Phi, psi and omega in degrees: 000146176261134181261127182235175178215141177273139183295339178298346173300326183257317188207146181209126356288175184256128175258170176298321178298321175298315184295326178298332178271316190284325181296309176298324179297314180298320179296317181296328179285345178107012177281156177260340192212148175234136183248131183252127177275140175239118179249309181257190182246028179297150179301136180206133183274091184290329177296316178294321176301318178298321178296317180298315181294315180296318180297337178272358179079024184247158166271170184231148168213173187222139175234142182216167175227166173262159178236170183302335180270359175217096189217117184288352179252005182290152179286341181269125182299324181295323178292319178295318179295325176297323177295318178294321177297322177297318179295324175299318178297321179294319178297315177299320183295314183293327176296315179296331180279352180086015180248186180232325191275127169244110190245161171136174179275064190270029177264332185208160180301133180300132179086002180283116181240130178204159177283135185223128178274162176303323180293318178295319179299317181299318179294321180291324177296317176304314181297316182293316181300317179302316181289320181290330175299317180295311185287334176293327176297318178295320178298315180298320179296335183250016175069026181248161177230128176271139177227116184278135183249119169290144178242171178278170188298341180274356180243339179203158172253001193258289180251108182243343186237153175304318182297324179292320178292323178300319178303316180294311183300317181294325178287327175297315172068036180236138175295348178267011178225115178228205179222157175242139173248149182233122185298330178296311180289321179300322182299332180275322192256328187271141176283337177216120179295320180296316180293325178297320179292318179294325176297319177296317176053228184295346181282345184291120182259327182204150175239125171270129188239122167203171182272185189300335181254019186070013178278185181300139173308132181094354183266351183237217187250011180292152183274078187291328177293326176293318178298313181297319180296319180293319177299321176296318183299323181268004179058043182287134180224023181266191182287143169241110191246126176287121177242109168224195188226169189314152179290359173292342176265095182287155003263030180300134173247099194299318180297316180294320179297313181298315183294317178293321182294315181292323178297315181295315182293322177302315181290319182295317189260006182301000000 
């Protein structure tokens, strides 16, 4: 498995100047991969970012979210098309960066909470599957893989469980569409972290790893031996990426968190 870290641990959003500092730092700390978050559509030289990452000896991945003006579940076709266009830009970006994975809860605007009936959910899944089939074809043509992330109930009303994401991925039916699990969200929603990973099985493209308080893996109360055993059971060999957020959110100490996290994960997953 490759151990990665998201740049949002240190700074958000990430500029090229930030990356020139963070990529060598991540490599020196012992990471294999660095993940860059894309939220807006501001100009960014992804080819140059890829050169910086490659020169540091790291792999690259990308994580993104949707906003109210780009939402694949919106009733307005223009808003949905804007979401698909955003995903196309992300696919182009990760290719230029030399990576493959485009991860995140890119089905609906982040933080969108609403009451949803089983009938409405079924219709929305139909709508989402249709769009993901189309964008997965574009991803496959460009050597990218999309991975859908379930979130907890305070961030979405739609995909909260591994099993719900599996239903979507299986219906899309493309090797360019898988799922990502995040231990923070899983801790809130799943009755068993190990079973959630086993349910994902071969569909798991990436795992976001942090403890129950978004701290370093191993610093809180999550069942890490259960997580490791489940990853072994499904023969997972993909990225495990530490996702926490900027040091502007005290009392996080980003360097210490990253260093402790990579050390713990290396020992856990050896």
